[in-house]
C-alpha positions in Angstrom: -62.5 -117.2 13.4 -64.3 -114.0 15.3 -66.9 -112.1 13.0 -64.3 -108.8 14.5 -61.3 -110.5 13.2 -62.2 -111.3 10.1 -63.5 -107.5 9.4 -60.0 -106.5 10.5 -58.7 -108.4 7.9 -60.4 -107.5 5.0 -60.0 -103.7 5.7 -56.4 -104.8 5.8 -56.8 -106.6 2.5 -58.3 -103.5 0.8 -55.6 -100.9 2.3 -53.2 -103.1 1.0 -55.1 -103.3 -2.6 -55.0 -99.5 -2.5 -51.7 -98.8 -2.0 -50.6 -101.0 -4.5 -52.8 -99.7 -7.1 -51.8 -96.3 -6.0 -48.1 -97.1 -6.4 -48.9 -98.6 -9.9 -50.5 -95.8 -10.9 -47.6 -93.1 -9.5 -45.2 -95.5 -11.7 -47.4 -95.2 -14.4 -47.4 -91.8 -14.5 -44.0 -90.6 -14.2 -43.5 -93.2 -17.3 -45.8 -92.1 -19.8 -46.3 -88.4 -18.5 -44.0 -86.6 -20.2 -44.8 -88.6 -23.1 -48.4 -87.2 -23.0 -47.2 -83.8 -22.3 -44.9 -83.6 -25.1 -47.1 -85.3 -27.3 -49.9 -82.5 -26.8 -47.4 -79.9 -26.8 -46.7 -81.0 -30.3 -50.3 -81.5 -31.3 -50.8 -77.6 -30.2 -47.8 -76.5 -32.0 -48.9 -78.4 -35.1 -52.0 -76.3 -34.9 -50.8 -73.5 -34.5 -48.1 -73.7 -37.5 -51.1 -75.2 -39.6 -53.2 -71.9 -38.5 -50.4 -69.6 -39.6 -48.1 -70.7 -41.9 -50.0 -73.0 -44.2 -51.3 -71.7 -47.2 -55.0 -72.2 -47.9 -57.5 -71.7 -51.1 -58.5 -69.1 -50.1 -56.3 -65.9 -50.6 -58.1 -63.9 -48.1 -57.4 -66.2 -45.3 -53.6 -66.2 -46.4 -53.7 -62.7 -46.1 -55.4 -62.4 -42.9 -52.7 -64.8 -41.3 -49.9 -62.6 -42.4 -51.6 -59.5 -41.2 -52.1 -61.3 -37.9 -48.4 -62.2 -37.7 -47.3 -59.2 -38.7 -49.3 -57.8 -36.2 -47.7 -59.8 -33.4 -44.9 -59.2 -34.1 -45.1 -55.7 -34.1 -47.0 -55.9 -31.1 -44.0 -57.2 -29.2 -41.3 -54.8 -30.7 -44.2 -51.5 -29.1 -44.2 -53.7 -26.2 -40.4 -53.5 -25.6 -40.1 -50.1 -26.5 -43.1 -49.3 -23.8 -40.7 -50.7 -20.8 -38.1 -48.5 -22.4 -39.8 -45.5 -22.5 -41.5 -46.3 -18.9 -37.9 -46.1 -17.9 -36.7 -43.1 -19.2 -39.8 -41.3 -18.0 -39.2 -42.1 -14.5 -35.7 -41.4 -14.6 -36.5 -37.8 -16.2 -39.7 -37.4 -13.9 -37.0 -37.7 -10.7 -34.6 -35.4 -11.7 -34.4 -31.5 -12.4 -33.0 -31.4 -16.2 -33.8 -28.3 -16.7 -35.0 -26.8 -20.2 -33.2 -30.0 -21.9 -34.3 -32.4 -24.5 -33.3 -36.2 -24.4 -31.5 -37.6 -27.6 -31.7 -41.4 -27.4 -28.1 -43.1 -28.5 -27.1 -46.4 -28.9 -23.7 -47.5 -28.1 -21.6 -48.8 -30.9 -18.3 -49.7 -29.4 -16.0 -49.2 -26.3 -12.6 -48.0 -27.1 -11.0 -49.5 -23.6 -12.5 -51.5 -21.3 -15.7 -52.2 -20.3 -16.0 -49.7 -17.0 -13.2 -47.1 -17.2 -12.8 -47.0 -21.2 -15.1 -44.1 -23.3 -18.2 -45.1 -25.7 -19.0 -44.1 -28.8 -22.6 -43.7 -29.9 -24.2 -43.2 -33.0 -24.9 -40.0 -32.7 -23.1 -36.7 -33.8 -23.0 -32.8 -34.9 -25.9 -33.5 -37.6 -28.5 -34.9 -34.8 -27.6 -31.7 -32.3 -24.7 -33.3 -30.4 -22.2 -30.6 -28.6 -19.3 -30.7 -26.5 -19.7 -31.5 -23.0 -23.4 -32.9 -23.3 -24.4 -34.9 -20.4 -25.3 -38.3 -20.9 -27.6 -40.2 -18.8 -29.4 -44.2 -19.2 -32.2 -45.9 -16.9 -30.0 -46.0 -14.0 -28.6 -42.8 -14.1 -25.6 -40.6 -14.5 -23.4 -42.0 -17.1 -21.0 -39.4 -18.5 -20.1 -36.3 -21.0 -19.3 -35.9 -24.3 -15.7 -35.6 -24.9 -15.8 -35.3 -28.7 -18.3 -35.0 -31.4 -17.8 -36.0 -34.8 -20.8 -35.6 -37.6 -22.3 -39.0 -37.1 -20.7 -40.2 -34.1 -19.5 -39.4 -30.5 -17.3 -40.3 -27.5 -18.5 -40.3 -24.3 -16.7 -40.4 -21.2 -18.1 -42.1 -18.5 -17.7 -40.9 -14.7 -15.6 -44.0 -14.0 -13.1 -43.0 -15.7 -10.3 -41.2 -13.7 -10.1 -37.9 -15.7 -13.7 -36.8 -14.8 -14.7 -35.0 -11.5 -18.5 -34.6 -11.3 -19.9 -32.2 -8.1 -22.2 -34.2 -5.7 -24.2 -33.9 -2.9 -25.6 -37.2 -0.8 -29.1 -36.9 0.1 -30.8 -37.0 2.3 -27.6 -35.9 4.6 -26.5 -33.3 2.5 -23.1 -33.6 2.5 -21.3 -32.1 -0.5 -17.8 -33.5 -2.1 -16.1 -34.5 -5.4 -17.1 -37.8 -7.2 -14.0 -39.4 -8.6 -12.7 -42.8 -9.9 -9.9 -45.0 -9.3 -7.7 -46.9 -12.3 -10.1 -49.8 -11.8 -13.2 -47.8 -12.1 -14.3 -47.5 -8.3 -16.4 -44.5 -7.5 -15.6 -42.3 -4.5 -16.8 -39.0 -2.8 -13.8 -37.1 -1.4 -13.7 -34.1 0.4 -16.9 -34.6 2.3 -17.5 -32.7 5.8 -16.7 -35.1 9.3 -19.7 -33.7 10.5 -22.1 -34.4 8.1 -23.7 -37.6 9.0 -23.4 -39.0 5.9 -24.7 -42.8 6.2 -24.5 -46.2 4.2 -27.5 -46.1 1.5 -27.3 -42.3 1.1 -28.4 -41.8 -2.6 -25.3 -39.3 -4.5 -26.6 -37.1 -6.8 -25.3 -34.1 -9.3 -25.4 -31.1 -7.5 -25.5 -27.3 -9.1 -21.9 -26.3 -8.1 -20.6 -28.5 -11.0 -21.3 -25.9 -13.8 -21.6 -29.0 -16.4 -23.8 -31.2 -15.0 -27.5 -30.7 -13.9 -28.7 -30.8 -10.4 -30.6 -34.3 -9.2 -29.1 -36.7 -11.5 -28.9 -40.1 -9.7 -24.7 -41.3 -9.5 -24.7 -44.1 -7.2 -25.4 -45.0 -3.4 -23.2 -44.9 -0.4 -21.5 -48.7 0.5 -19.1 -47.2 2.6 -17.9 -44.8 4.6 -14.6 -43.5 6.0 -11.8 -41.0 6.7 -9.8 -39.6 4.3 -5.8 -39.8 4.0 -5.5 -36.6 5.9 -8.0 -37.7 8.6 -9.8 -34.0 8.1 -12.6 -35.3 5.6 -14.5 -37.9 4.8 -14.2 -40.5 2.0 -17.4 -42.5 0.6 -17.2 -45.6 -1.3 -20.1 -45.3 -3.9 -21.6 -48.1 -6.3 -22.4 -46.8 -9.6 -25.8 -46.3 -10.7 -25.4 -47.5 -14.1 -24.4 -50.8 -15.0 -21.8 -49.8 -17.4 -20.8 -53.4 -18.3 -24.3 -53.9 -20.0 -25.3 -50.4 -21.3 -26.1 -50.5 -24.7 -28.3 -47.5 -24.9 -28.3 -43.6 -23.3 -30.0 -40.6 -23.5 -28.0 -37.3 -24.2 -29.8 -34.5 -22.8 -29.4 -31.4 -25.2 -29.8 -27.6 -24.0 -33.1 -26.1 -25.7 -31.1 -23.7 -28.2 -29.1 -26.7 -29.5 -32.4 -28.8 -30.2 -34.2 -25.9 -31.9 -30.8 -25.1 -34.0 -30.4 -28.2 -35.1 -34.6 -28.5 -36.3 -33.8 -25.7 -38.5 -31.4 -27.2 -40.9 
């Protein structure tokens, strides 16, 4: 057998051995890899729990561990609150709310449906809430206070058919009335045919409403069509607020209301 042929056979044999070792190693890694990783995770968890939760012979060390645990929990809470503050700061920064104070409130329950039903919150007259106070969330316009008790208030959302809001589209600048159907679908009606509204335009509250400050985001235009009479446009609007998952809101209070409540 020639030297060249022997060399080729030796090379092929070495490649076959390497391939076999690679296959065996891969199968072994697949079988024992999760076990090794799980063992490592368990070891790290045990070390962490031993470090923070096992009592030692030194009271000073135990006290330091308790302080660390408390600071970790407090830091997590502060981080969550900071996220909420940033959301509200952005919302209040892009709207013209006038001389108003924002009072945070938590939604306790819904009186009817998740979308069209009224919301009951944990703020009332003792907190300075007055009838017709405007309510917003980190997304945009929520609705208006329809009744006030001492410790709670009832909010009528813009998705309720009984609510009408004077709005303007941006950047097209078309005025109309924001209304809702019985299913909570928003529509901007009585819009000028020549307004040039396009899908994607923002719908903001206008100064002609009387109650709502101008510049609050109510929703986004999703469809443009002619009204029933054919003399005006009807715009389908997607609400800026997810009413199904809204758990916290801001109630906008006039300066005089806030000041009067502070003196009590």
